[in-house]
N, C-alpha and C positions, 0 to 999 in steps of 0.2 A: 315816161319815164315814171316808174310808181314810186310811193311817200315813203322815202327811209325810214322816219320813223314809226308806221305804223308795222312797218316791216319788222321795225326791232323790238315791237312788242310781243310779234309771234313767241320770241323766246321767254316771254315773261307772264306767260299765263298764269290764271289764277291759281294759287295753290290749295283754295277748297274746291273748286270746280275739277283740278286734278285730281283731288283725293275721292271726291265722288263719284269718278271714273274709272279709278280702281273699284272702289265697292260697287260700284255694277258688274265688273270682270269676274267679281271674288264671289258676288252672289249666284251667278249661272255654277260655278264651280261645287260651292257647297251649300247653297241655299238663299234666298234674302233672309230668312226668320233668323241664322248661325251669323246674318253680318250685322255689325251694332252700330250701324251709321251716321256718327253724330255730328257730319260734316255742314251739311248744308239746312240754310234759315227757310226751310220749305213748310207754310201752314199746315200743319196734321188734321185739321178738325172742318167738321163741314159748311159750309155756308149758310147763313139762315133763310129757311124754308122763302120766307116773302122776298127775298134778293131771286132766288128760283121761280118765286109765280110770275112775279114781275118781269122776269126774262121771258118766261113763256108765253106771258101777255103781249107783249111788246112786239115779239120773234113773229104771234098771231096777225097782229096790227093791219086794218086796211090801209093803211097809210104808209107802204115802204117807205116812203122818200122820207120821210118825218125821222124813222128810224134807224136806215141805213143810210143817210143820206150825210153830206158832209158835216161835223159840227161847225159854228162861226168860230172865227180864231179864237176867239178869247173862252168858249168854251158856250153850251146852250144857258143861254138867260134864266129859266125857270130852275136848271141845276146849281147855277151857281148864287140863286136866289135862296133856295133851299140850305145850301150850304153855308151864307153867311148867315144864316136865321138859327141856325143848329150852333154856329161857333158861338152866335150874341147872347142865347139863351145859357148855354156851359159854362162861358168865360165871363158874362159879362162886359164884352168889348163891342162896341158899334159897328162891327162888320155888314158891308152892303156888298151887294153883287158887284160894285166897280172896283174891291178889294183883292176880289177871286178869279183865280186865270185856273183854268183846268188842265191839267196834263197827265203825259203818260207816265203813271209811277211817280215817287219821289225821285228816282233818280233824272225823270224830265222837271220836275221841277225844282233842282239842285240845278241843275242844268242852265236852265233861266234866270233863276235867279242868282247865280255868280256871274252870269254875262250882262246883268241886269244894273250891278254892282263894282262892276270890275272892271280897268282898263290893264292892256297888257304892261307889266312891270310892278302893277300892285303885289301887297302883300295878302295871303288869306290866312289866319291862324286854325288850329284846331288841335284839339287835345288827345292824346295816348291814352289807352287804347283807343283806335278810330277804326272805322271801316276802312279798309284796304283799297277800296275805288275812286273815297275823296283823291288820291293821288293823281287818276289822270281826269277827274272832273276839273277838281281847278288846272292845272296845269297845263292843259290843253288847252285856257280857255287863253293863255299868255300870260293869266298871273302866275303867282307862283304860293305852294303850298309849304307853310313852316308849322314844322307842330312840334307843338308843347311838352315837355316828358311826363311821363302820368305820374299822379299822386297814386302809391301801390297800399298804401293804406286803405284806403274805401272806395278809389277809384271816381273822386269828386275832382275838382279843381286844382291842380298844382299852381295857385296865385303869385307865389314867389317869382317862378320861372317864367308867369304869363305877363308879367309887368316889364320884365329884361326886353321880353319878347316881341313886344307894343311898340312900334315906331308909326313915324307921320307915314310910311308906304302902308301902313295895313288898313286895309276900305273894309272889310270883314271878317268877322270871326264864326266860324263853322261850328256848331254844337250839334249831340246827339243825344237825347235824356227821355224817354229811359233807353241805355246805353246799349249796341250792339260793337267791341264783343261783351261786355263784362255785366252787362244786367243791373249797372248801376241805374239810379234815377239822383239826377241832382235834387238835391235838397232848395229849401227855399230861400236858405239864406247862403248858399251856393251862387242861386241865379241872382239874387240881390246885390250880392258883393260882384258879379259879374259886369253889372248892369252901372253899378256905381263908377265901376273903372271905366266902362266905355265911355260913358257919358263925361267921365272926367276929362279922358283922352281926347274925345269930339271939343270940347273947350280949347284944350292947350294947341290941338293939330288944328283946327279950325276946318274940318269935313266931318261930316257923317261917317261913324264906323258901326257899319250893318250886322246887326246879330241874325245870322241865317240859322234858322233853328231845324234841323231833319227830326221827323217826330212820328215814321213810320209805326213804332210801337207804344204812342200813348196812351191806348188803352190796354195795354197790357201790364197792367201794375199791382203787386201783391197785397196781400190783408196788412193793413196800418203803416203804410210808404203811402205818403203823400208827394202825388206828381204834378208840381205846380207849371201854370199854363207859362211858359216863355215869354209869348210876347204880351204880357202883363207888365214885364217890368224895363221893359227898353222901347221907345217910341219906334227907333228905326229897326224894327224886326221885319223880319220875311219867314213864316211858317214856311216848311215845306214836308207835305205829307203825303201820304198813300193807304186806299183802302186794303191793301195788302194782307196785313195780317191782324186788321180787327173784322174786318170779315170772312179775312182766306183768302182770298184772289190774287193772289202775285201775278196770275197767268195773266188777268184782262187787264193788267197795268192803267191804274186808274187812281189819278193824286189831284191836287191841287195846292197852287201858290195862293196865302192868302196873308194881304201885306196890312200891317196891322194902321189901321184909318188914323193914327195920330202921329204917323209919319208926315210928315210935310210934301212926299213927290208920290205916295201912296197910290192914286190912281194913273198919277203919270208911269210908275214903274209896271203895272199893271197891261199897259197898254203898249208899253216898250215890249214886253214877254210876247206880245202879239208879232211885233218886226223882227226878233230875235227867233221864233219860229222859223221865219221866211230864210234865215240864215242858215237853218243849223235840220232843217226840213223836220224835228221832233212836233209837228204841230196835229191839231186836230183829232183828240182820242175820240173812240169808237162812240159815236154818238151813241147806240144802246145800250153800252154799258155806264156812260153819264146816267142815262134816265133810270136806270135799274137801281143805280148806288140814290142814287135821289131819292127814291122810294124807301131807303131803308139808313138814310142818313145820322138818325141816333143808335141804330144798332149793330150790335157787335155779333159774332162769333160766342158759341160756347168755348172761353178762354181758360175755364178753371182749370183744367187738364194741364196747362203749364205750370200752375204752381203747384199744384198735385206731383207731375216729374219733379221738381225742382226741390221740393223738399226730401222726394226721396235720395236724388241725387246728392245733397247738400250732408244728410246726415251720416247716409253711407261714406262719403268719399273723406269729409272731416273725420269719419272714425279710422277709416285705414292710414291717416295721416298726413293726406292732401289739405295744404293752405289754400284756404276758400274763400273772399268776400262774400257774404250771403249774396244774391242777387234782389233787387226790389222791382222787377220786372224784367219783361222780356220772356224771350222762349233760350237763354244762353247763360252759361257758365264761365268762368275765366280762371279754374287753378292756376296752382303754380305747379309748374314741371317738376316732375322729380331728380331730373338733374340738369345743368344751366343750358346746354342746347337743347331745346325746344322741340329741335325739329328732330334730332338723333330720339329722342322719350317719344313721337310721334309716331315714327320709322317703327319702335319698338313694340308701339301699343297693337301695329298691324300684325304682329303673333297672335294677339289674342281676338282677332279681328274684330277692334276696336277702332272705328275711325275717328280722329281727332286732328283739330288744325291746331298747327302751330304757330305762337303766338308773333313772330319776326316782323308779317306785313300789317301786322296791327297797330304795330308802331313801339311795340314791348314787349323786348324779349323775355325767355324764360318763364312761356305763360304756356298756355294752350285753350282753346275754346271749345264745347260743347254746346250742339245746337241741340237741344233736348226737344223738339216737338215731332218726337214719334211716338207711337202708343206705349201705355204706361208697364203694358206686362212687359214690353220688351224692354225698357229700362231695367225692372226688376231684375230680367233675364240676364242684363249686360253687369249685373254688379258684380260677382264671381269672374269674370275677367278684368273689371277694374281690380278685383284683388288681386287675383296675379301676379298683375301689372306692377301694382306695387309693392307685392313680396319680393318681387326680381328685383329691387332695390334695396331691400335688408340686407 
């Protein structure tokens, strides 16, 4: 007998993927240059040349077993050491190899982190707007995801609602800053207040509440914006990172867990992750990719185009009458739809070959997401389509 719950999920396909698939069909009809596809968060800038050079060097290695063989279950020791050293240099926390676990992207990191610190029936809180895949990430562990309503004024944290929803069943809080889909960057005041509440509730409930910080956009932060390193504020923190956005390597699926050394069970959690891999088959990321990213662990791709695109869109859309909280980072923008039904709004946008993502699955109805990781010239050409869409509501 097949598993019914996964069969049922076939009818709940990702809205983002469905829109992207529509765009691919439409591109064949009118040419991809005429379809303004803002659906997928697929990085658009080249990888650093140093990464490519290292990859070529490794591929030509006289020792293929070291390059193409299985990685140790926790990751290659030298790679873990380089990542720990980089984090210590950048953020002043004394990470060591023993605090790092290599994963297949941020998704793999979250999958392990959740299983390490929850048991079935526990509750995990996150904040709207949130990445839609958090729902299956959490709920398929046996824990239950509860979503705190959004602070739509600036997309920081709605603390009054958060406090109401914290209970003794809360074992973890999952955050994403810089945030997909809003582009908001949680301020130091926000992170500090969050940490203070968690520590107060840990004392009240008599157990740890882990702060799981999903950080694939950590390096995409715009001028004048401060992005605090979350783990500095709460000892029981688990950082989930991916090189997908910083190095433009989404298809290589490489990331890591970094458990705050101040967490009493830091090394235990990392070792547990190796055992969790045995249960979910999400283990041993490619050795060659681990070795290559270790060479460029302090580098990024040229990410400046995202701020350029953001400014073009923000200035134009606000001038057209859209209500937009200005992003502090990422390559996403989250304007308010021009009608209450965001799904209907995004369907209407298709008439102008604008592929936008309605906000309902992000836990914040009435908005839409723009993933502006596309060429700047295409952003500029899309403005006329946005203008026609806005005029249709006047």
